[in-house]
N, CA, C and O atoms as a printed pandas DataFrame, in Angstrom:
     atom_number atom_name residue_name chain_id  residue_number  x_coord  y_coord  z_coord
0              1         N          UNK        A               1  214.480   86.450   -4.238
1              2        CA          UNK        A               1  214.759   85.304   -5.015
2              3         C          UNK        A               1  214.377   85.032   -6.423
3              4         O          UNK        A               1  213.284   85.405   -6.851
4              5         N          UNK        A               2  215.228   84.403   -7.152
5              6        CA          UNK        A               2  214.582   84.295   -8.512
6              7         C          UNK        A               2  214.974   82.779   -8.971
7              8         O          UNK        A               2  215.898   82.161   -8.444
8              9         N          UNK        A               3  214.330   82.364   -9.798
9             10        CA          UNK        A               3  214.596   80.824  -10.577
10            11         C          UNK        A               3  214.881   81.393  -11.927
11            12         O          UNK        A               3  214.041   82.087  -12.500
12            13         N          UNK        A               4  216.059   81.115  -12.458
13            14        CA          UNK        A               4  216.293   81.180  -13.866
14            15         C          UNK        A               4  216.096   79.994  -14.402
15            16         O          UNK        A               4  216.606   78.989  -13.907
16            17         N          UNK        A               5  215.265   79.952  -15.576
17            18        CA          UNK        A               5  215.304   78.553  -16.167
18            19         C          UNK        A               5  215.443   78.824  -17.557
19            20         O          UNK        A               5  214.838   79.748  -18.102
20            21         N          UNK        A               6  216.385   77.884  -18.278
21            22        CA          UNK        A               6  216.607   78.305  -19.732
22            23         C          UNK        A               6  216.802   76.346  -20.541
23            24         O          UNK        A               6  217.316   75.332  -20.069
24            25         N          UNK        A               7  216.322   76.535  -21.459
25            26        CA          UNK        A               7  216.295   75.487  -22.714
26            27         C          UNK        A               7  217.429   75.804  -23.498
27            28         O          UNK        A               7  217.394   76.860  -24.130
28            29         N          UNK        A               8  218.284   75.184  -23.561
29            30        CA          UNK        A               8  219.495   75.174  -24.255
30            31         C          UNK        A               8  220.166   74.099  -25.092
31            32         O          UNK        A               8  219.942   73.005  -24.574
32            33         N          UNK        A               9  220.830   74.005  -26.080
33            34        CA          UNK        A               9  221.638   73.012  -26.811
34            35         C          UNK        A               9  222.380   72.403  -25.787
35            36         O          UNK        A               9  223.092   72.999  -24.978
36            37         N          UNK        A              10  222.117   70.740  -25.875
37            38        CA          UNK        A              10  222.740   70.149  -24.747
38            39         C          UNK        A              10  224.259   70.231  -24.874
39            40         O          UNK        A              10  224.996   70.155  -23.891
40            41         N          UNK        A              11  224.804   70.427  -26.431
41            42        CA          UNK        A              11  226.458   70.719  -26.388
42            43         C          UNK        A              11  226.723   71.754  -25.628
43            44         O          UNK        A              11  227.842   71.698  -25.118
44            45         N          UNK        A              12  225.992   72.836  -25.324
45            46        CA          UNK        A              12  226.610   74.033  -24.537
46            47         C          UNK        A              12  226.326   74.036  -23.095
47            48         O          UNK        A              12  226.291   75.069  -22.425
48            49         N          UNK        A              13  226.121   72.842  -22.629
49            50        CA          UNK        A              13  225.960   72.727  -21.163
50            51         C          UNK        A              13  227.380   72.681  -20.282
51            52         O          UNK        A              13  227.499   72.909  -19.078
52            53         N          UNK        A              14  228.153   72.411  -20.992
53            54        CA          UNK        A              14  229.654   72.674  -20.124
54            55         C          UNK        A              14  230.049   73.813  -20.053
55            56         O          UNK        A              14  230.601   74.202  -19.023
56            57         N          UNK        A              15  229.858   74.660  -21.171
57            58        CA          UNK        A              15  230.286   76.008  -21.278
58            59         C          UNK        A              15  229.342   76.850  -20.105
59            60         O          UNK        A              15  229.742   77.726  -19.338
60            61         N          UNK        A              16  228.320   76.434  -20.198
61            62        CA          UNK        A              16  227.522   77.169  -19.272
62            63         C          UNK        A              16  227.857   76.918  -17.729
63            64         O          UNK        A              16  227.939   77.783  -16.857
64            65         N          UNK        A              17  228.031   75.547  -17.590
65            66        CA          UNK        A              17  228.600   75.238  -16.061
66            67         C          UNK        A              17  229.617   76.242  -15.724
67            68         O          UNK        A              17  229.514   77.032  -14.785
68            69         N          UNK        A              18  230.771   76.155  -16.678
69            70        CA          UNK        A              18  232.295   77.030  -16.515
70            71         C          UNK        A              18  231.697   78.415  -16.232
71            72         O          UNK        A              18  232.142   79.039  -15.269
72            73         N          UNK        A              19  230.592   79.022  -17.095
73            74        CA          UNK        A              19  230.205   80.266  -16.728
74            75         C          UNK        A              19  229.767   80.456  -15.315
75            76         O          UNK        A              19  230.345   81.248  -14.571
76            77         N          UNK        A              20  228.736   79.725  -14.938
77            78        CA          UNK        A              20  227.960   79.683  -13.854
78            79         C          UNK        A              20  229.133   79.417  -12.675
79            80         O          UNK        A              20  229.131   80.165  -11.697
80            81         N          UNK        A              21  229.838   78.661  -12.747
81            82        CA          UNK        A              21  231.120   78.712  -11.376
82            83         C          UNK        A              21  231.845   79.700  -11.509
83            84         O          UNK        A              21  232.624   79.743  -10.556
84            85         N          UNK        A              22  232.035   80.745  -12.387
85            86        CA          UNK        A              22  232.610   81.896  -12.333
86            87         C          UNK        A              22  232.009   82.913  -11.521
87            88         O          UNK        A              22  232.687   83.803  -11.006
88            89         N          UNK        A              23  230.595   82.811  -11.363
89            90        CA          UNK        A              23  230.126   83.702  -10.766
90            91         C          UNK        A              23  229.909   83.721   -8.967
91            92         O          UNK        A              23  229.202   82.942   -8.329
92            93         N          UNK        A              24  230.656   84.732   -8.475
93            94        CA          UNK        A              24  230.802   84.690   -6.992
94            95         C          UNK        A              24  229.621   84.770   -6.314
95            96         O          UNK        A              24  228.799   85.581   -6.738
96            97         N          UNK        A              25  229.245   83.861   -4.989
97            98        CA          UNK        A              25  228.121   83.691   -4.586
98            99         C          UNK        A              25  226.861   82.785   -5.069
99           100         O          UNK        A              25  225.891   82.524   -4.357
100          101         N          UNK        A              26  227.033   82.397   -6.277
101          102        CA          UNK        A              26  226.229   81.484   -6.851
102          103         C          UNK        A              26  226.399   80.150   -6.439
103          104         O          UNK        A              26  227.500   79.599   -6.456
104          105         N          UNK        A              27  225.097   79.467   -5.976
105          106        CA          UNK        A              27  225.314   77.943   -4.914
106          107         C          UNK        A              27  225.191   76.979   -5.884
107          108         O          UNK        A              27  225.247   75.813   -5.493
108          109         N          UNK        A              28  225.020   77.212   -7.188
109          110        CA          UNK        A              28  224.700   76.145   -7.956
110          111         C          UNK        A              28  223.888   76.100   -9.100
111          112         O          UNK        A              28  223.153   77.058   -9.342
112          113         N          UNK        A              29  223.922   75.009   -9.919
113          114        CA          UNK        A              29  222.760   74.947  -10.835
114          115         C          UNK        A              29  222.524   73.331  -11.009
115          116         O          UNK        A              29  223.281   72.442  -10.618
116          117         N          UNK        A              30  221.204   73.177  -11.739
117          118        CA          UNK        A              30  220.809   71.866  -12.197
118          119         C          UNK        A              30  220.803   71.674  -13.507
119          120         O          UNK        A              30  220.805   72.638  -14.273
120          121         N          UNK        A              31  220.796   70.431  -13.934
121          122        CA          UNK        A              31  220.528   70.414  -15.530
122          123         C          UNK        A              31  219.863   69.183  -15.776
123          124         O          UNK        A              31  220.350   68.179  -15.256
124          125         N          UNK        A              32  218.696   69.058  -16.570
125          126        CA          UNK        A              32  217.912   68.007  -16.728
126          127         C          UNK        A              32  217.866   68.035  -18.392
127          128         O          UNK        A              32  217.968   68.986  -19.167
128          129         N          UNK        A              33  217.684   66.707  -18.615
129          130        CA          UNK        A              33  217.736   66.515  -20.128
130          131         C          UNK        A              33  216.316   66.429  -20.857
131          132         O          UNK        A              33  215.582   65.579  -20.354
132          133         N          UNK        A              34  215.959   66.894  -21.572
133          134        CA          UNK        A              34  214.567   67.110  -22.119
134          135         C          UNK        A              34  214.430   66.901  -23.581
135          136         O          UNK        A              34  215.410   66.702  -24.299
136          137         N          UNK        A              35  213.100   66.950  -24.057
137          138        CA          UNK        A              35  212.973   66.868  -25.521
138          139         C          UNK        A              35  211.761   67.874  -25.739
139          140         O          UNK        A              35  210.782   67.948  -24.996
140          141         N          UNK        A              36  211.972   68.591  -26.815
141          142        CA          UNK        A              36  210.608   69.449  -27.211
142          143         C          UNK        A              36  210.997   70.226  -28.434
143          144         O          UNK        A              36  212.088   70.183  -29.004
144          145         N          UNK        A              37  209.687   71.122  -28.834
145          146        CA          UNK        A              37  210.056   71.582  -30.201
146          147         C          UNK        A              37  209.514   73.196  -29.939
147          148         O          UNK        A              37  208.867   73.533  -28.947
148          149         N          UNK        A              38  209.864   73.970  -30.878
149          150        CA          UNK        A              38  209.583   75.699  -30.700
150          151         C          UNK        A              38  208.732   75.866  -32.301
151          152         O          UNK        A              38  208.126   75.107  -33.057
152          153         N          UNK        A              39  209.011   76.964  -32.279
153          154        CA          UNK        A              39  208.677   77.495  -33.698
154          155         C          UNK        A              39  209.070   77.003  -34.969
155          156         O          UNK        A              39  210.285   77.088  -35.149
156          157         N          UNK        A              40  208.500   76.574  -35.795
157          158        CA          UNK        A              40  208.873   76.142  -37.365
158          159         C          UNK        A              40  208.934   77.042  -38.188
159          160         O          UNK        A              40  208.353   78.108  -37.987
160          161         N          UNK        A              41  209.542   76.843  -39.127
161          162        CA          UNK        A              41  209.881   77.829  -40.325
162          163         C          UNK        A              41  208.676   77.630  -41.199
163          164         O          UNK        A              41  208.254   78.538  -41.915
164          165         N          UNK        A              42  208.120   76.433  -41.141
165          166        CA          UNK        A              42  206.930   75.975  -42.062
166          167         C          UNK        A              42  205.758   77.320  -41.943
167          168         O          UNK        A              42  205.699   78.053  -40.956
168          169         N          UNK        A              43  204.980   77.436  -43.008
169          170        CA          UNK        A              43  203.900   78.352  -42.942
170          171         C          UNK        A              43  202.780   77.710  -41.802
171          172         O          UNK        A              43  202.591   76.502  -41.658
172          173         N          UNK        A              44  202.196   78.616  -41.153
173          174        CA          UNK        A              44  201.187   78.363  -40.417
174          175         C          UNK        A              44  199.904   77.566  -40.861
175          176         O          UNK        A              44  199.199   76.910  -40.094
176          177         N          UNK        A              45  199.726   77.705  -42.075
177          178        CA          UNK        A              45  198.599   77.305  -42.936
178          179         C          UNK        A              45  198.941   75.765  -43.229
179          180         O          UNK        A              45  198.064   75.016  -43.659
180          181         N          UNK        A              46  200.188   75.338  -42.992
181          182        CA          UNK        A              46  200.595   73.940  -43.488
182          183         C          UNK        A              46  199.913   72.726  -42.310
183          184         O          UNK        A              46  200.212   72.853  -41.123
184          185         N          UNK        A              47  199.154   71.774  -42.682
185          186        CA          UNK        A              47  198.821   70.729  -41.932
186          187         C          UNK        A              47  199.950   70.064  -41.310
187          188         O          UNK        A              47  200.866   69.727  -42.059
188          189         N          UNK        A              48  200.056   69.788  -39.921
189          190        CA          UNK        A              48  201.369   69.065  -39.475
190          191         C          UNK        A              48  200.974   67.626  -39.771
191          192         O          UNK        A              48  199.891   67.058  -39.639
192          193         N          UNK        A              49  202.207   67.177  -40.227
193          194        CA          UNK        A              49  202.253   65.484  -40.633
194          195         C          UNK        A              49  202.835   65.000  -39.377
195          196         O          UNK        A              49  203.251   65.739  -38.485
196          197         N          UNK        A              50  202.842   63.790  -39.357
197          198        CA          UNK        A              50  203.056   62.914  -38.032
198          199         C          UNK        A              50  204.651   63.021  -37.918
199          200         O          UNK        A              50  205.137   62.912  -36.792
200          201         N          UNK        A              51  205.493   63.227  -39.018
201          202        CA          UNK        A              51  206.853   63.757  -38.418
202          203         C          UNK        A              51  207.109   65.005  -37.918
203          204         O          UNK        A              51  208.042   65.247  -37.152
204          205         N          UNK        A              52  206.235   65.890  -38.361
205          206        CA          UNK        A              52  206.239   67.183  -37.759
206          207         C          UNK        A              52  205.831   67.247  -36.289
207          208         O          UNK        A              52  206.397   68.047  -35.543
208          209         N          UNK        A              53  204.872   66.436  -35.845
209          210        CA          UNK        A              53  204.362   66.305  -34.655
210          211         C          UNK        A              53  205.424   65.594  -33.713
211          212         O          UNK        A              53  205.635   66.007  -32.573
212          213         N          UNK        A              54  205.907   64.787  -34.115
213          214        CA          UNK        A              54  207.182   64.103  -33.542
214          215         C          UNK        A              54  208.600   64.515  -33.644
215          216         O          UNK        A              54  209.543   63.933  -33.108
216          217         N          UNK        A              55  208.662   65.611  -34.406
217          218        CA          UNK        A              55  209.960   66.001  -34.340
218          219         C          UNK        A              55  210.630   66.879  -33.471
219          220         O          UNK        A              55  211.027   68.000  -33.789
220          221         N          UNK        A              56  210.771   66.246  -32.153
221          222        CA          UNK        A              56  211.401   66.883  -30.817
222          223         C          UNK        A              56  212.941   66.933  -31.115
223          224         O          UNK        A              56  213.567   66.084  -31.749
224          225         N          UNK        A              57  213.482   68.174  -30.499
225          226        CA          UNK        A              57  214.798   68.236  -30.352
226          227         C          UNK        A              57  215.235   67.827  -29.046
227          228         O          UNK        A              57  214.397   67.951  -28.152
228          229         N          UNK        A              58  216.304   67.390  -28.753
229          230        CA          UNK        A              58  216.997   67.025  -27.334
230          231         C          UNK        A              58  217.626   68.494  -27.052
231          232         O          UNK        A              58  218.299   69.147  -27.850
232          233         N          UNK        A              59  217.255   68.863  -25.740
233          234        CA          UNK        A              59  217.691   70.208  -25.075
234          235         C          UNK        A              59  217.912   69.894  -23.872
235          236         O          UNK        A              59  217.481   68.868  -23.346
236          237         N          UNK        A              60  218.771   70.952  -23.188
237          238        CA          UNK        A              60  219.016   70.725  -21.752
238          239         C          UNK        A              60  218.295   71.942  -21.074
239          240         O          UNK        A              60  218.291   73.069  -21.569
240          241         N          UNK        A              61  217.705   71.615  -19.930
241          242        CA          UNK        A              61  216.984   72.482  -19.079
242          243         C          UNK        A              61  217.848   72.658  -17.947
243          244         O          UNK        A              61  218.196   71.780  -17.158
244          245         N          UNK        A              62  218.217   74.083  -17.939
245          246        CA          UNK        A              62  219.196   74.444  -16.867
246          247         C          UNK        A              62  218.357   75.269  -15.719
247          248         O          UNK        A              62  217.663   76.244  -16.008
248          249         N          UNK        A              63  218.483   74.837  -14.579
249          250        CA          UNK        A              63  217.730   75.427  -13.580
250          251         C          UNK        A              63  218.630   76.283  -12.484
251          252         O          UNK        A              63  219.386   75.618  -11.775
252          253         N          UNK        A              64  218.600   77.507  -12.329
253          254        CA          UNK        A              64  219.501   77.981  -11.302
254          255         C          UNK        A              64  218.426   79.051  -10.231
255          256         O          UNK        A              64  217.490   79.774  -10.573
256          257         N          UNK        A              65  218.879   78.851   -9.158
257          258        CA          UNK        A              65  217.954   79.504   -8.057
258          259         C          UNK        A              65  219.121   80.579   -7.408
259          260         O          UNK        A              65  220.175   80.182   -6.910
260          261         N          UNK        A              66  218.707   82.077   -7.518
261          262        CA          UNK        A              66  219.708   82.990   -6.978
262          263         C          UNK        A              66  219.036   84.177   -6.010
263          264         O          UNK        A              66  217.825   84.378   -5.921
264          265         N          UNK        A              67  219.786   84.712   -5.502
265          266        CA          UNK        A              67  219.445   86.069   -4.944
266          267         C          UNK        A              67  219.204   87.217   -6.158
267          268         O          UNK        A              67  219.870   87.379   -7.180
268          269         N          UNK        A              68  218.067   87.929   -5.706
269          270        CA          UNK        A              68  217.928   88.917   -6.896
270          271         C          UNK        A              68  219.085   89.765   -7.317
271          272         O          UNK        A              68  219.020   90.219   -8.459
272          273         N          UNK        A              69  220.100   90.048   -6.615
273          274        CA          UNK        A              69  221.209   90.735   -6.766
274          275         C          UNK        A              69  222.334   90.008   -8.037
275          276         O          UNK        A              69  223.222   90.552   -8.693
276          277         N          UNK        A              70  221.896   88.730   -8.028
277          278        CA          UNK        A              70  222.823   87.977   -8.806
278          279         C          UNK        A              70  222.025   87.458  -10.242
279          280         O          UNK        A              70  222.546   86.699  -11.059
280          281         N          UNK        A              71  220.788   87.977  -10.350
281          282        CA          UNK        A              71  219.996   87.748  -11.532
282          283         C          UNK        A              71  220.496   88.159  -12.940
283          284         O          UNK        A              71  220.575   87.396  -13.904
284          285         N          UNK        A              72  220.813   89.432  -12.923
285          286        CA          UNK        A              72  221.439   89.961  -14.309
286          287         C          UNK        A              72  222.513   89.223  -14.809
287          288         O          UNK        A              72  222.508   88.838  -15.978
288          289         N          UNK        A              73  223.615   88.940  -13.891
289          290        CA          UNK        A              73  224.994   88.396  -13.931
290          291         C          UNK        A              73  224.491   87.027  -14.588
291          292         O          UNK        A              73  224.814   86.765  -15.747
292          293         N          UNK        A              74  223.816   86.287  -13.948
293          294        CA          UNK        A              74  223.408   84.814  -14.144
294          295         C          UNK        A              74  222.820   84.887  -15.624
295          296         O          UNK        A              74  223.374   84.249  -16.519
296          297         N          UNK        A              75  221.760   85.622  -15.859
297          298        CA          UNK        A              75  221.344   85.760  -17.190
298          299         C          UNK        A              75  222.235   85.906  -18.408
299          300         O          UNK        A              75  222.190   85.390  -19.525
300          301         N          UNK        A              76  223.032   86.747  -17.856
301          302        CA          UNK        A              76  223.904   87.323  -19.238
302          303         C          UNK        A              76  224.873   86.229  -19.310
303          304         O          UNK        A              76  224.843   85.659  -20.401
304          305         N          UNK        A              77  225.879   85.681  -18.324
305          306        CA          UNK        A              77  226.519   84.702  -18.405
306          307         C          UNK        A              77  225.862   83.500  -19.271
307          308         O          UNK        A              77  226.380   83.005  -20.273
308          309         N          UNK        A              78  224.514   83.090  -18.646
309          310        CA          UNK        A              78  223.915   82.042  -19.401
310          311         C          UNK        A              78  223.730   82.362  -20.748
311          312         O          UNK        A              78  224.013   81.508  -21.588
312          313         N          UNK        A              79  223.285   83.488  -21.103
313          314        CA          UNK        A              79  223.020   83.751  -22.404
314          315         C          UNK        A              79  224.115   83.661  -23.442
315          316         O          UNK        A              79  223.982   83.016  -24.483
316          317         N          UNK        A              80  225.398   84.455  -23.057
317          318        CA          UNK        A              80  226.664   84.271  -23.749
318          319         C          UNK        A              80  227.400   83.039  -23.746
319          320         O          UNK        A              80  228.293   82.878  -24.578
320          321         N          UNK        A              81  227.107   82.095  -22.849
321          322        CA          UNK        A              81  227.689   80.700  -22.740
322          323         C          UNK        A              81  227.065   79.857  -23.849
323          324         O          UNK        A              81  227.658   79.110  -24.628
324          325         N          UNK        A              82  225.622   80.142  -23.767
325          326        CA          UNK        A              82  224.772   79.364  -24.824
326          327         C          UNK        A              82  224.556   79.763  -26.233
327          328         O          UNK        A              82  223.969   79.102  -27.090
328          329         N          UNK        A              83  225.128   80.978  -26.370
329          330        CA          UNK        A              83  224.945   81.468  -27.714
330          331         C          UNK        A              83  226.038   80.761  -28.780
331          332         O          UNK        A              83  227.220   80.565  -28.495
332          333         N          UNK        A              84  225.426   80.426  -30.029
333          334        CA          UNK        A              84  225.949   79.897  -30.979
334          335         C          UNK        A              84  225.963   80.605  -32.236
335          336         O          UNK        A              84  226.876   80.498  -33.055
336          337         N          UNK        A              85  224.873   81.375  -32.388
337          338        CA          UNK        A              85  224.588   82.273  -33.336
338          339         C          UNK        A              85  223.610   81.603  -34.267
339          340         O          UNK        A              85  223.169   82.329  -35.158
340          341         N          UNK        A              86  223.146   80.239  -34.227
341          342        CA          UNK        A              86  222.314   79.627  -34.958
342          343         C          UNK        A              86  221.011   79.450  -34.500
343          344         O          UNK        A              86  220.828   79.620  -33.295
344          345         N          UNK        A              87  220.136   79.168  -35.153
345          346        CA          UNK        A              87  218.578   78.911  -34.743
346          347         C          UNK        A              87  218.803   78.023  -33.541
347          348         O          UNK        A              87  219.824   77.387  -33.279
348          349         N          UNK        A              88  217.622   78.090  -32.823
349          350        CA          UNK        A              88  217.770   77.100  -31.749
350          351         C          UNK        A              88  218.715   77.183  -30.691
351          352         O          UNK        A              88  219.076   76.143  -30.140
352          353         N          UNK        A              89  219.182   78.336  -30.321
353          354        CA          UNK        A              89  220.127   78.344  -29.491
354          355         C          UNK        A              89  219.296   78.344  -28.003
355          356         O          UNK        A              89  219.891   77.947  -27.002
356          357         N          UNK        A              90  218.280   78.682  -27.942
357          358        CA          UNK        A              90  217.150   78.722  -26.678
358          359         C          UNK        A              90  216.748   79.564  -26.319
359          360         O          UNK        A              90  216.974   80.641  -26.872
360          361         N          UNK        A              91  215.856   79.447  -25.070
361          362        CA          UNK        A              91  215.236   80.590  -24.348
362          363         C          UNK        A              91  215.781   80.543  -22.918
363          364         O          UNK        A              91  216.139   79.475  -22.422
364          365         N          UNK        A              92  215.855   81.921  -22.133
365          366        CA          UNK        A              92  215.831   81.997  -20.676
366          367         C          UNK        A              92  214.632   82.627  -20.087
367          368         O          UNK        A              92  213.962   83.535  -20.578
368          369         N          UNK        A              93  214.464   82.043  -19.014
369          370        CA          UNK        A              93  213.148   82.576  -18.361
370          371         C          UNK        A              93  213.540   83.233  -17.043
371          372         O          UNK        A              93  214.631   82.889  -16.588
372          373         N          UNK        A              94  212.969   83.945  -16.493
373          374        CA          UNK        A              94  213.156   84.463  -14.960
374          375         C          UNK        A              94  212.175   84.331  -14.272
375          376         O          UNK        A              94  211.179   84.814  -14.811
376          377         N          UNK        A              95  211.963   83.804  -13.124
377          378        CA          UNK        A              95  210.538   83.661  -12.428
378          379         C          UNK        A              95  210.932   84.086  -10.829
379          380         O          UNK        A              95  212.049   83.927  -10.337
380          381         N          UNK        A              96  209.911   84.586  -10.228
381          382        CA          UNK        A              96  210.066   85.075   -9.010
382          383         C          UNK        A              96  209.924   83.601   -7.839
383          384         O          UNK        A              96  209.067   82.719   -7.902
384          385         N          UNK        A              97  210.868   83.703   -6.996
385          386        CA          UNK        A              97  210.605   82.613   -6.159
386          387         C          UNK        A              97  210.144   83.148   -4.561
387          388         O          UNK        A              97  210.791   83.987   -3.934
388          389         N          UNK        A              98  209.130   82.605   -4.152
389          390        CA          UNK        A              98  208.326   83.159   -2.925
390          391         C          UNK        A              98  209.077   82.531   -1.575
391          392         O          UNK        A              98  209.040   83.130   -0.500
392          393         N          UNK        A              99  209.657   81.453   -1.725
393          394        CA          UNK        A              99  210.155   80.818   -0.580
394          395         C          UNK        A              99  211.117   79.905   -0.885
395          396         O          UNK        A              99  210.970   79.322   -1.959
396          397         N          UNK        A             100  212.438   79.520    0.045
397          398        CA          UNK        A             100  213.037   78.470   -0.145
398          399         C          UNK        A             100  213.300   77.885    1.133
399          400         O          UNK        A             100  213.414   78.675    2.070
400          401         N          UNK        A             101  213.420   76.671    1.364
401          402        CA          UNK        A             101  213.645   75.845    2.594
402          403         C          UNK        A             101  214.778   74.663    2.477
403          404         O          UNK        A             101  214.573   73.708    1.727
404          405         N          UNK        A             102  215.817   74.753    3.146
405          406        CA          UNK        A             102  216.940   73.992    3.238
406          407         C          UNK        A             102  216.307   72.714    4.088
407          408         O          UNK        A             102  215.945   72.803    5.261
408          409         N          UNK        A             103  216.248   71.667    3.388
409          410        CA          UNK        A             103  215.492   70.440    4.255
410          411         C          UNK        A             103  216.363   69.919    5.368
411          412         O          UNK        A             103  215.829   69.449    6.374
412          413         N          UNK        A             104  217.771   69.978    5.239
413          414        CA          UNK        A             104  218.610   69.511    6.488
414          415         C          UNK        A             104  218.673   70.450    7.457
415          416         O          UNK        A             104  219.176   70.014    8.492
416          417         N          UNK        A             105  218.321   71.653    7.493
417          418        CA          UNK        A             105  218.263   72.686    8.625
418          419         C          UNK        A             105  217.292   73.300    8.879
419          420         O          UNK        A             105  217.216   73.934    9.931
420          421         N          UNK        A             106  216.283   73.269    7.964
421          422        CA          UNK        A             106  214.941   73.979    8.209
422          423         C          UNK        A             106  214.938   75.705    8.028
423          424         O          UNK        A             106  214.057   76.526    8.285
424          425         N          UNK        A             107  216.229   75.858    7.508
425          426        CA          UNK        A             107  216.899   77.349    6.998
426          427         C          UNK        A             107  215.631   77.867    5.814
427          428         O          UNK        A             107  215.196   77.189    4.884
428          429         N          UNK        A             108  215.346   78.864    6.088
429          430        CA          UNK        A             108  214.337   79.525    5.048
430          431         C          UNK        A             108  214.776   80.988    4.344
431          432         O          UNK        A             108  215.608   81.707    4.898
432          433         N          UNK        A             109  214.243   81.300    3.278
433          434        CA          UNK        A             109  214.519   82.320    2.501
434          435         C          UNK        A             109  216.033   82.271    1.813
435          436         O          UNK        A             109  216.582   81.183    1.637
436          437         N          UNK        A             110  216.582   83.348    1.489
437          438        CA          UNK        A             110  217.655   83.306    0.289
438          439         C          UNK        A             110  218.685   82.471    1.104
439          440         O          UNK        A             110  219.266   81.609    0.445
440          441         N          UNK        A             111  218.971   82.558    2.249
441          442        CA          UNK        A             111  220.169   81.659    2.937
442          443         C          UNK        A             111  219.968   80.066    2.801
443          444         O          UNK        A             111  220.898   79.310    3.079
444          445         N          UNK        A             112  218.688   79.572    2.353
445          446        CA          UNK        A             112  218.452   78.352    2.024
446          447         C          UNK        A             112  218.991   77.877    0.483
447          448         O          UNK        A             112  219.208   76.718    0.128
448          449         N          UNK        A             113  219.117   78.908   -0.193
449          450        CA          UNK        A             113  219.551   78.659   -1.540
450          451         C          UNK        A             113  221.068   78.401   -1.506
451          452         O          UNK        A             113  221.677   78.161   -2.548
């Protein structure tokens, strides 16, 4: 099992959700709204100003848990749906998941996803 975590532009969430709905066998996704910052264009020698320190961007954090066999399809669909061609389109991370448990039934493993 894998956890796919992406930080993307908030305005791309609907396109991403539509792309995820088109993947057969995918059980869902979660969206959290967050703020953050990434690399800046300023030279690294520049001393950060208060404006730079508190200059966060609104982003959406997408979380998808899936079987190993769906990972590449999910990542590709997410990347394509999030892409605008501009800076700050986001990042996608893939992490291993050791265990999943469905609270209502106690089912464990991939079936719990």
